[in-house]
TORDOLO-61428 format. One record per residue: chain; y negated, x negated, z of N, C-alpha, C in turn; residue in three letters; residue number from 1. Coordinates in pm, whole numbers, plus 32768, in hexadecimal, padded with zeros to 4 digits. Layout:
+------+---------+--------+------+----------+---------+-------+---------+--------+------+------+-----+
: unit : n.north : n.east : n.up : ca.north : ca.east : ca.up : c.north : c.east : c.up : code : pos :
+------+---------+--------+------+----------+---------+-------+---------+--------+------+------+-----+
:    A :       Y :      X :    Z :        Y :       X :     Z :       Y :      X :    Z :  ALA : NUM :
...
+------+---------+--------+------+----------+---------+-------+---------+--------+------+------+-----+
//
This chain:
+------+---------+--------+------+----------+---------+-------+---------+--------+------+------+-----+
: unit : n.north : n.east : n.up : ca.north : ca.east : ca.up : c.north : c.east : c.up : code : pos :
+------+---------+--------+------+----------+---------+-------+---------+--------+------+------+-----+
:    A :    54E6 :   9C47 : 1B87 :     5576 :    9C2F :  1B9C :    559B :   9C59 : 1C17 :  UNK :   1 :
:    A :    55E6 :   9CD4 : 1C1C :     5610 :    9CFE :  1CA3 :    56A8 :   9CF3 : 1CB1 :  UNK :   2 :
:    A :    56D6 :   9CE0 : 1D33 :     5765 :    9CE8 :  1D48 :    578F :   9D74 : 1D61 :  UNK :   3 :
:    A :    57F7 :   9D9F : 1D10 :     5837 :    9E1A :  1D1F :    58BD :   9E1E : 1D6F :  UNK :   4 :
:    A :    58C5 :   9E5E : 1DE0 :     5933 :    9E71 :  1E2B :    5989 :   9EED : 1E03 :  UNK :   5 :
:    A :    59FC :   9EDA : 1DC2 :     5A49 :    9F45 :  1D85 :    5A71 :   9FA8 : 1DEB :  UNK :   6 :
:    A :    5A94 :   9F70 : 1E69 :     5AC2 :    9FCC :  1ED1 :    5A5A :   A030 : 1EFE :  UNK :   7 :
:    A :    59E0 :   9FF9 : 1F07 :     596A :    A054 :  1F37 :    5944 :   A0B3 : 1ECD :  UNK :   8 :
:    A :    5945 :   A084 : 1E4C :     592B :    A0E1 :  1DE2 :    598E :   A14E : 1DD0 :  UNK :   9 :
:    A :    5A0D :   A12E : 1DDE :     5A6B :    A199 :  1DD0 :    5A70 :   A1F9 : 1E42 :  UNK :  10 :
:    A :    5A3F :   A1CF : 1EB2 :     5A3A :    A22A :  1F30 :    59C4 :   A294 : 1F20 :  UNK :  11 :
:    A :    5977 :   A281 : 1EB4 :     5901 :    A2DA :  1EAE :    5938 :   A34B : 1E35 :  UNK :  12 :
:    A :    599B :   A32C : 1E06 :     59D2 :    A38C :  1DA3 :    5A26 :   A3F0 : 1DE2 :  UNK :  13 :
:    A :    5A0E :   A470 : 1DD4 :     5A4F :    A4DA :  1E1B :    5A97 :   A542 : 1DB5 :  UNK :  14 :
:    A :    5A8C :   A525 : 1D37 :     5AD6 :    A57E :  1CDA :    5B20 :   A530 : 1C73 :  UNK :  15 :
:    A :    5B6E :   A577 : 1C1D :     5BC5 :    A52B :  1BC2 :    5B9C :   A542 : 1B32 :  UNK :  16 :
:    A :    5BBA :   A4E8 : 1AE3 :     5BA6 :    A4E5 :  1A53 :    5B0F :   A4F4 : 1A20 :  UNK :  17 :
:    A :    5AB6 :   A4B1 : 1A87 :     5A24 :    A4AF :  1A5B :    59F8 :   A423 : 1A73 :  UNK :  18 :
:    A :    5A05 :   A3CE : 1A0C :     59E0 :    A349 :  1A0D :    5947 :   A328 : 1A3B :  UNK :  19 :
:    A :    5933 :   A2C3 : 1A8D :     58AB :    A2A5 :  1AB4 :    5892 :   A213 : 1A88 :  UNK :  20 :
:    A :    5811 :   A1ED : 1A60 :     57FE :    A174 :  1A2C :    57DA :   A111 : 1AA6 :  UNK :  21 :
:    A :    5820 :   A0A4 : 1AA7 :     5805 :    A043 :  1B0A :    57C0 :   9FC9 : 1AD4 :  UNK :  22 :
:    A :    57BF :   9FAB : 1A62 :     5780 :    9F3F :  1A27 :    5778 :   9F4A : 1990 :  UNK :  23 :
:    A :    572A :   9EEA : 1954 :     570F :    9EE8 :  18C1 :    5724 :   9E61 : 1896 :  UNK :  24 :
:    A :    5768 :   9E4C : 182C :     5792 :    9DD8 :  17EB :    5777 :   9DCA : 1753 :  UNK :  25 :
:    A :    5711 :   9D97 : 172D :     56F0 :    9D97 :  169B :    56E0 :   9E27 : 166E :  UNK :  26 :
:    A :    5733 :   9E58 : 160F :     572D :    9EE8 :  15D3 :    5799 :   9F3A : 1628 :  UNK :  27 :
:    A :    57D1 :   9F18 : 1694 :     5839 :    9F58 :  16D7 :    5815 :   9F7C : 176E :  UNK :  28 :
:    A :    5850 :   9FEC : 1799 :     5846 :    A004 :  1825 :    58D1 :   9FDE : 1877 :  UNK :  29 :
:    A :    58B9 :   9FB8 : 18FB :     5928 :    9FB2 :  1949 :    5933 :   A029 : 199B :  UNK :  30 :
:    A :    598A :   A08C : 1995 :     5990 :    A106 :  19DE :    5A05 :   A109 : 1A42 :  UNK :  31 :
:    A :    59EE :   A15C : 1AA6 :     5A55 :    A16F :  1B07 :    5A69 :   A1F7 : 1B0E :  UNK :  32 :
:    A :    5AE5 :   A20D : 1B27 :     5B22 :    A2A2 :  1B1D :    5B98 :   A2B9 : 1B73 :  UNK :  33 :
:    A :    5B94 :   A31D : 1BB7 :     5C19 :    A34D :  1BFB :    5C67 :   A3B5 : 1BB5 :  UNK :  34 :
:    A :    5CE8 :   A3A3 : 1BA1 :     5D3C :    A3F2 :  1B48 :    5DA1 :   A43A : 1B9B :  UNK :  35 :
:    A :    5DC0 :   A4AE : 1B89 :     5E3D :    A4F8 :  1BCE :    5E57 :   A564 : 1B6E :  UNK :  36 :
:    A :    5EE1 :   A56D : 1B52 :     5F03 :    A5DC :  1AF3 :    5F0D :   A5A9 : 1A6C :  UNK :  37 :
:    A :    5F19 :   A616 : 1A0E :     5F25 :    A5EC :  197A :    5E95 :   A60A : 1938 :  UNK :  38 :
:    A :    5E74 :   A5B9 : 18D8 :     5DEE :    A5BF :  188D :    5E0C :   A60C : 180D :  UNK :  39 :
:    A :    5DD6 :   A5F0 : 179F :     5DEA :    A62B :  171B :    5E14 :   A5C6 : 16B6 :  UNK :  40 :
:    A :    5E6F :   A5EC : 1662 :     5E86 :    A58A :  15E6 :    5DF8 :   A588 : 15A9 :  UNK :  41 :
:    A :    5DDD :   A506 : 157D :     5D6A :    A4EA :  1533 :    5D5C :   A464 : 14FD :  UNK :  42 :
:    A :    5D00 :   A445 : 14A1 :     5CE8 :    A3C4 :  146A :    5C4C :   A3A7 : 1462 :  UNK :  43 :
:    A :    5C3C :   A329 : 1458 :     5BAF :    A2F1 :  1439 :    5BA7 :   A2BE : 13A8 :  UNK :  44 :
:    A :    5B68 :   A2F9 : 134D :     5B5E :    A2CC :  12CD :    5B28 :   A249 : 12B1 :  UNK :  45 :
:    A :    5AB3 :   A221 : 130B :     5A6B :    A1AD :  12F2 :    5A80 :   A13D : 1364 :  UNK :  46 :
:    A :    5ABE :   A15F : 13CD :     5ABA :    A110 :  1443 :    5B43 :   A0EE : 1472 :  UNK :  47 :
:    A :    5B5A :   A063 : 149F :     5BCD :    A044 :  14F5 :    5BA7 :   A063 : 1580 :  UNK :  48 :
:    A :    5C0E :   A06F : 15CE :     5BFB :    A090 :  165F :    5C57 :   A047 : 16B2 :  UNK :  49 :
:    A :    5C23 :   9FFC : 1712 :     5C6E :    9FBA :  1771 :    5C8B :   A002 : 17F8 :  UNK :  50 :
:    A :    5CFF :   9FFF : 1823 :     5D17 :    A04F :  189F :    5D58 :   9FD9 : 1908 :  UNK :  51 :
:    A :    5D13 :   9FC3 : 196E :     5D3B :    9F67 :  19D6 :    5D54 :   9FB3 : 1A4A :  UNK :  52 :
:    A :    5DD7 :   9FB9 : 1A86 :     5DFF :    9FFC :  1AF3 :    5DCB :   9F9D : 1B74 :  UNK :  53 :
:    A :    5D78 :   9FE0 : 1BCA :     5D4E :    9F98 :  1C42 :    5DA8 :   9FB7 : 1CB2 :  UNK :  54 :
:    A :    5DD0 :   A03F : 1CBF :     5E1D :    A071 :  1D26 :    5E78 :   A0E5 : 1CEA :  UNK :  55 :
:    A :    5F02 :   A0D3 : 1D00 :     5F58 :    A143 :  1CD8 :    5FA1 :   A11C : 1C61 :  UNK :  56 :
:    A :    5FD8 :   A188 : 1C19 :     6031 :    A176 :  1BAA :    5FF4 :   A1DC : 1B39 :  UNK :  57 :
:    A :    5FEB :   A1AF : 1ABD :     5FBA :    A1FD :  1A56 :    602A :   A205 : 19DF :  UNK :  58 :
:    A :    604C :   A285 : 19B3 :     6097 :    A286 :  1940 :    6039 :   A2B4 : 18DA :  UNK :  59 :
:    A :    603C :   A265 : 1868 :     5FFA :    A287 :  17DD :    6062 :   A2A7 : 1783 :  UNK :  60 :
:    A :    6072 :   A329 : 175E :     60C4 :    A345 :  16F1 :    6088 :   A33A : 1661 :  UNK :  61 :
:    A :    60D8 :   A2FD : 160A :     60B1 :    A2F0 :  1586 :    610A :   A33F : 1532 :  UNK :  62 :
:    A :    60FF :   A35E : 14B5 :     614E :    A3B8 :  146A :    61DA :   A36F : 1455 :  UNK :  63 :
:    A :    61E8 :   A2E0 : 1453 :     6265 :    A2A4 :  143A :    6296 :   A25A : 14B6 :  UNK :  64 :
:    A :    6257 :   A25C : 151F :     628B :    A20D :  159C :    6230 :   A22D : 1617 :  UNK :  65 :
:    A :    6251 :   A1F8 : 168D :     620F :    A20A :  1702 :    61E6 :   A185 : 1731 :  UNK :  66 :
:    A :    6164 :   A17B : 1772 :     6133 :    A105 :  17B0 :    6136 :   A11D : 1847 :  UNK :  67 :
:    A :    616B :   A0D4 : 189B :     6165 :    A0D6 :  192E :    610A :   A069 : 196B :  UNK :  68 :
:    A :    60A0 :   A093 : 19AA :     6050 :    A027 :  19DF :    6048 :   A033 : 1A78 :  UNK :  69 :
:    A :    6064 :   9FC6 : 1AB2 :     605A :    9FBB :  1B3F :    5FDF :   9F62 : 1B6D :  UNK :  70 :
:    A :    5FCA :   9F60 : 1BEF :     5F4D :    9F21 :  1C26 :    5F44 :   9E97 : 1BE8 :  UNK :  71 :
:    A :    5EC7 :   9E6E : 1BB0 :     5EAF :    9DF3 :  1B7B :    5ECE :   9DDF : 1AF1 :  UNK :  72 :
:    A :    5F0B :   9E45 : 1AAE :     5F32 :    9E40 :  1A1F :    5ED3 :   9E99 : 19D0 :  UNK :  73 :
:    A :    5EC7 :   9E6B : 194E :     5E6D :    9EB3 :  18FF :    5EB0 :   9EC7 : 1866 :  UNK :  74 :
:    A :    5E81 :   9F22 : 181F :     5EA6 :    9F32 :  1794 :    5E25 :   9F5A : 1745 :  UNK :  75 :
:    A :    5E29 :   9F32 : 16D1 :     5DC0 :    9F56 :  166B :    5DFA :   9FBA : 1609 :  UNK :  76 :
:    A :    5DBB :   A021 : 160A :     5DE0 :    A08E :  15AC :    5D87 :   A083 : 1529 :  UNK :  77 :
:    A :    5DB4 :   A057 : 14AD :     5D5B :    A046 :  143C :    5D2C :   A0CB : 1414 :  UNK :  78 :
:    A :    5CC1 :   A0C1 : 13CB :     5C74 :    A12A :  1386 :    5CDF :   A176 : 1337 :  UNK :  79 :
:    A :    5CD4 :   A1FD : 132F :     5D2B :    A253 :  12DA :    5DB6 :   A26C : 1317 :  UNK :  80 :
:    A :    5DCB :   A234 : 1382 :     5E60 :    A24F :  13BB :    5E5A :   A2BD : 141D :  UNK :  81 :
:    A :    5EA1 :   A329 : 1404 :     5EBE :    A3A2 :  1463 :    5EF2 :   A37B : 14E5 :  UNK :  82 :
:    A :    5EB6 :   A399 : 155B :     5EE7 :    A376 :  15CE :    5ED6 :   A3DC : 1631 :  UNK :  83 :
:    A :    5F27 :   A3E9 : 16AA :     5F1C :    A445 :  1706 :    5F35 :   A404 : 1780 :  UNK :  84 :
:    A :    5ED2 :   A400 : 17D3 :     5EE3 :    A3BC :  185D :    5F0E :   A421 : 18C1 :  UNK :  85 :
:    A :    5F71 :   A3EA : 1914 :     5FA3 :    A43E :  1980 :    5FAB :   A3F4 : 1A07 :  UNK :  86 :
:    A :    5F8A :   A432 : 1A71 :     5F8B :    A3F9 :  1AFB :    5FCF :   A456 : 1B56 :  UNK :  87 :
:    A :    604D :   A442 : 1B6F :     608D :    A498 :  1BD1 :    6051 :   A494 : 1C5F :  UNK :  88 :
:    A :    6022 :   A424 : 1C88 :     5FD2 :    A422 :  1D04 :    5F4D :   A3E4 : 1CDD :  UNK :  89 :
:    A :    5EEB :   A3E0 : 1D3D :     5E65 :    A3A6 :  1D16 :    5E69 :   A313 : 1CF1 :  UNK :  90 :
:    A :    5E1D :   A301 : 1C87 :     5E1A :    A275 :  1C4F :    5D84 :   A252 : 1C3C :  UNK :  91 :
:    A :    5D68 :   A1D0 : 1C5F :     5CEB :    A19D :  1C49 :    5CE5 :   A150 : 1BD0 :  UNK :  92 :
:    A :    5C8F :   A167 : 1B6E :     5C92 :    A11E :  1AF2 :    5C0A :   A0E9 : 1AD6 :  UNK :  93 :
:    A :    5BFF :   A079 : 1A96 :     5B87 :    A042 :  1A61 :    5B99 :   A042 : 19CA :  UNK :  94 :
:    A :    5B2A :   A084 : 198E :     5B2E :    A083 :  18FB :    5ACA :   A02E : 18C0 :  UNK :  95 :
:    A :    5AF7 :   9FED : 1853 :     5A8B :    9F97 :  180F :    5A94 :   9FD4 : 1783 :  UNK :  96 :
:    A :    5A11 :   A00D : 1758 :     5A14 :    A053 :  16D1 :    597D :   A04E : 1699 :  UNK :  97 :
:    A :    5976 :   A058 : 161A :     58F4 :    A05C :  15DA :    5899 :   A0E1 : 161A :  UNK :  98 :
:    A :    581B :   A0C1 : 1625 :     57B9 :    A121 :  165A :    57CF :   A1AB : 1611 :  UNK :  99 :
:    A :    57FA :   A1A7 : 1596 :     5800 :    A222 :  1547 :    5880 :   A279 : 156E :  UNK : 100 :
:    A :    58D7 :   A244 : 15B6 :     5952 :    A288 :  15DD :    5948 :   A304 : 162B :  UNK : 101 :
:    A :    597D :   A376 : 15F8 :     597D :    A3F1 :  163D :    5A16 :   A3F9 : 1681 :  UNK : 102 :
:    A :    5A19 :   A41A : 16FF :     5A97 :    A416 :  1748 :    5B06 :   A45D : 170B :  UNK : 103 :
:    A :    5AF2 :   A4D4 : 16C6 :     5B58 :    A51E :  168C :    5B6D :   A4FE : 15F4 :  UNK : 104 :
:    A :    5B16 :   A496 : 15C2 :     5B31 :    A477 :  152A :    5B0C :   A4DE : 14D3 :  UNK : 105 :
:    A :    5B74 :   A505 : 1483 :     5B5D :    A56C :  140D :    5B77 :   A5F9 : 144D :  UNK : 106 :
:    A :    5B81 :   A609 : 14C1 :     5B9D :    A688 :  1500 :    5B26 :   A6B0 : 1552 :  UNK : 107 :
:    A :    5AFB :   A72C : 154B :     5A91 :    A767 :  1594 :    5ACB :   A7D2 : 15EF :  UNK : 108 :
:    A :    5AC4 :   A7C5 : 1671 :     5AF6 :    A82C :  16C6 :    5AA4 :   A824 : 1757 :  UNK : 109 :
:    A :    5AE3 :   A866 : 17AE :     5AA7 :    A862 :  1837 :    5AAA :   A7E5 : 1880 :  UNK : 110 :
:    A :    5AF7 :   A783 : 184F :     5AF6 :    A706 :  188B :    5A9F :   A692 : 1846 :  UNK : 111 :
:    A :    5A6A :   A6C7 : 17E0 :     5A04 :    A668 :  1799 :    5984 :   A64B : 17EA :  UNK : 112 :
:    A :    595D :   A5D5 : 1809 :     58EC :    A5B3 :  1855 :    5884 :   A5A4 : 1801 :  UNK : 113 :
:    A :    5813 :   A5EC : 1820 :     57A0 :    A5ED :  17D5 :    573B :   A59B : 181C :  UNK : 114 :
:    A :    5701 :   A52C : 17E3 :     56A8 :    A4D4 :  181F :    56F3 :   A472 : 1882 :  UNK : 115 :
:    A :    56BD :   A401 : 187C :     56F8 :    A396 :  18D0 :    56C4 :   A39A : 195B :  UNK : 116 :
:    A :    5708 :   A37C : 19BC :     56DA :    A372 :  1A48 :    56F5 :   A2EE : 1A81 :  UNK : 117 :
:    A :    568C :   A2B8 : 1AB7 :     56AE :    A233 :  1B06 :    56CB :   A247 : 1B91 :  UNK : 118 :
:    A :    5712 :   A1E5 : 1BC5 :     573E :    A1F7 :  1C50 :    5716 :   A171 : 1C92 :  UNK : 119 :
+------+---------+--------+------+----------+---------+-------+---------+--------+------+------+-----+
//
């Protein structure tokens, strides 16, 4: 049982859209990621995904509406829902998702992270 300092962990992350594992909870990972710019439209067929904004502002576009998340707010994107994360400025996000979750979901491209990295 270790204490995780989010500020220290985020300081180690120097790139965007590349989630790092900070902890493990049952069959899920707690991941930390810095975001900036626009990601890709995608969905996760089998996994729900929690986005908790630690620092900054995150826009998550859905096909029928937009979700705006400020510091200290989170949203859960249910499995099968297409979404597009957008960060106009750098955002620090904590993700809680099943271990099987691929960051780009049903899309494979240059932003797909192969293999999980611990931080």
